[in-house]
N, C-alpha and C positions, 0 to 999 in steps of 0.2 A: 805306876804301872805302865808297861810299854805299849806302843802302838803295834798294830799287826798288818802284815801283807797277806791278802787272801786272793788266790789265783783261781779263776773260773776257766774250765775247759768246755767250750761250746762246739761239739763235733757234729758231723753228719755220720751217724752210727751205721756201720755195715750190718745189714740185717742178719741176725741169728748166726753170727760168725765171731765167736769169742776170740779165737786165736788171731784173726786179722785185726780185730779192734785193739787188742793189747799191743800188737806191733805198731799200729797207727798211733796210739797214745804215747808209746815210748818215743816215737819220732817227734810228736808234737811237744813233748816235755823236754826235749834235749836242750833247748835254749833257756829254760827256766833255771836261773843261777841262784836266786835267793828269794824265798818266800816262806811263809809260816804255815799256811793251810792251802791245800789244793782240793777243789771240789769238782767231781765228775757228775754227769746226769744220772737219772733213774735208769736202771737196767743198762748200764753203759757198755756192757759187752755184747748185748743182743738186740737192743731196741725193745719196745714194749710188746713182748710176745706172749701169746696165750698157749705156748707149746712148752710148758715147764718140764714135762717128763723127758723131753728130748734135750733140753738145754740146762737142766739143773746141775749145780755144783755143790760141793761140800765146803765146810770151813777150812779144810786142809787141801783144797783144790788149787788149780793153776792160777785162777784169777786172784784169790786172796794172797797167795804167795807172791804174785806179781805186785800187788798193792804194798805188801810189806817191803819188797825190794825197792820200789820207787820211793816209799816214805823214808827208808834208810838212806838211799842215794841222795835225795834232795834235802835230807834233814828237815822234813816238814810233815805235818799231819796230812793224811790223804783220806778222802771219803767219797763214796759213790754207792749206788745200790746194785745188787746182784740177785739172780735167781738162786736161792740156797735151799737145800733140803737138810732138815735136821729132825731127828726123832720121828721119822715117818711123815712129816709135814713139809710143804714147800712154801717158802716165804719170799716176798719182795723185800729184801733186807738191806738196809743201809749199814755199811761197815766203815767205822772210823778206825784208822790205823795210825798209831803214834809212831814217831821216828824210830823208837827202839823196838817196834814190832808189836807192842801191846794192842789189843783190839777191844772196842766197844761196839755194840750193835743196837739197832732199832728196827723192828719189823713194822712195815706199813700198817697203820690202823684202819684207815678208810680205803677200802678196796672199791675200785671203779666198777660198780655193778652194771652200768650201761655198756661197758666193754667186756662183761663177763669175767672180770678179774676175780670176783668172789667165788666163782666156780672152779678156779684153778689154784688159788693161793689161800693160805691160812692168814687170818687177820692177827696183827699184833695187838697188844693191850696197853703196854706201858710207854709213857713218854720218856725220852732220854735227855738228860742234861750232861754234857761233857765239859769238864774243866781242863783248860789247856793254856799255859802261859799266863795265868791269872785272869783269863776270860772264861765266861760261861756260854756254851753253845747249845742250841736246841735244833737238832736235825729232824726234818720232816720230808715226806715224799709226795710230790705231785698233787693228787686229789685231796690230800690233807689240807691243802691251801684253802679249800672251800669251807672249812670247819673251824671257825675262829675260837670256839670254846676250848678245843684241844690245844691250841697254840697259846692260850692266855698266859701271860707272863706272871706266874705265881712264884717263880723261883729266882726272880731278879736276873734272868739270863741277859746277856749282852748282844747276842747274835742269834737270829733264827734264819734257817735257810731251807729251801725247797729244791730237791733234786727232781727233775721232771722230764716227761715226754709230753709236752702240752701242745696240742695241735693248733694249726692256724685258724680253724673255724671259731675258736673261742679265745683268740689272741688278746683282744681288748680286755677280757676278763682276767687273764694272766697278769697283765701289767697293773690293772686297778687293784686287784686283791693283794699283790705284793706290797703296793704302797700302803694299803689299809693295814696289813699286818705290822709294818714298821711303825706307823703312827700310833695304833692302839696299844702296842706293846712297848713303845718307847725303846726300840732296839734297832740295830742295824738288821736289815732283811736282805738276804741274797736269794735270787732265783737262778737256777742252773738248768737251762733247757737245751734241746738239740735243734739242729736244722736239717733240711733235706726232706726226703720222702721215704717212708718206711715200707716194709714188705707187704702191707695190706693197703697201701695207697694213701695213707694219711700224710699231709704236708705239715711242716714245722717251720716257724719263722724265728726261732731263737729268742732274741731279746732277753738273754740272760743279763744279770746286772746286780747292782747294789743300790739299795734305797736307804737314805740316812734316817736316823730316828725322828727327824722333823718331816720326813716324807718326800725328800727331794731325790729323784731317781737318776741313775746313770745306766742306760741300757746299751748293749753291745751291737744291736742290729741283727741282720739275718744271714750273716756269713759265718762259715766255720772259722773259729778264732779262739784266741786265748787273751784274757785280760786280767791284770793284777790291780787290785784296789787297796789303798791304804786307809785303815780305819783308826780312829783316835779314841782311846779309852778316856782320856781327860775330857774331850768334847762331849762324849756320851754322858758321863756322870755329872759334869757341870750342868748340862741341859736338864738332867733329872732333878738336880738340886734346885734349879731356878724354876722349874715347872713340874712339881712332884705329883703328877697325875696318878702314878702307881700307888700312892698312899691311899687313894680312894677306890681301888679296885675291889671287886667282889671276890669272896672266897667260895669255893665249891669243890665237890669231889666228882670225878668221872668214873663211872662204873665200868 
C-alpha cells in the first residue's frame, strides 16, 4: 500500500465573502504540484457564520463546482465544509470531492449550541468513512472533536481529521484533544484550523497539523500557510500489529 501526501490549507478566512475566498484559495494552491489530499477548514468560504439564509449554497452551486475543478486540476481529493441547503434544511456540510468529480458528504453531527449553531443548522446523523487510494478516512467537523465516542475507530480507519474554526480562547484544548484522538484511535489525526480574526471578533491561532498514531504532533503555528505531510501506511499498520489495542475496543451503537 502506498504512502500519501496530505496538504493542509490554513487561511485567514475573509468574512462572509465566498467569491473572494475562492479566489484567494486558487492563488494559494497555485504552487501545489503533487499531493493526494487537500483539506480546507470548516466553512472555508465564509467563516463560522450564523447567517446561513444569506450565505447558503446548493450542491450544484459555485463553491462545489470550484472544488470539483480544483480536485481535477490537482489530481487530488479535496475536502472542506460549506453552508449547504438541501431538502429545505441547512447543514454545515463536509464535502469530499474525488479527482474525477465524484462527491461524498458528511453533515456535522455535534452543533455548537453555545454559539447558537443548533438554531440555524440541521444536525447530521451518520458518520462517514471514505476509502481513497487504499486508505480509510473519517472526516469530522470542529465541535465533533470534543465527543470521542463518535470518533471511536470501529471501522479500522487510518486517518481522522477535523475541519475547524477553533478560537484562541480554547487553543490548548484544540491541541490536546487532537493528540488524544490520534492515540486512542491508533490513527493519523489531522486538525485544520484558521487564523486571524472573524467578523464577530473571535481570534484564531491556527496550529493546524498532523499527529502520528503514537501521539507525536507537528503543528503549523499561527500564520496563514500551507503544509504538506507525508504519512506511511506501513508504519501505521506495523504499529497496530505490534501494539494491537484496537483488538480490545468496545463495540456500541450511536443512536
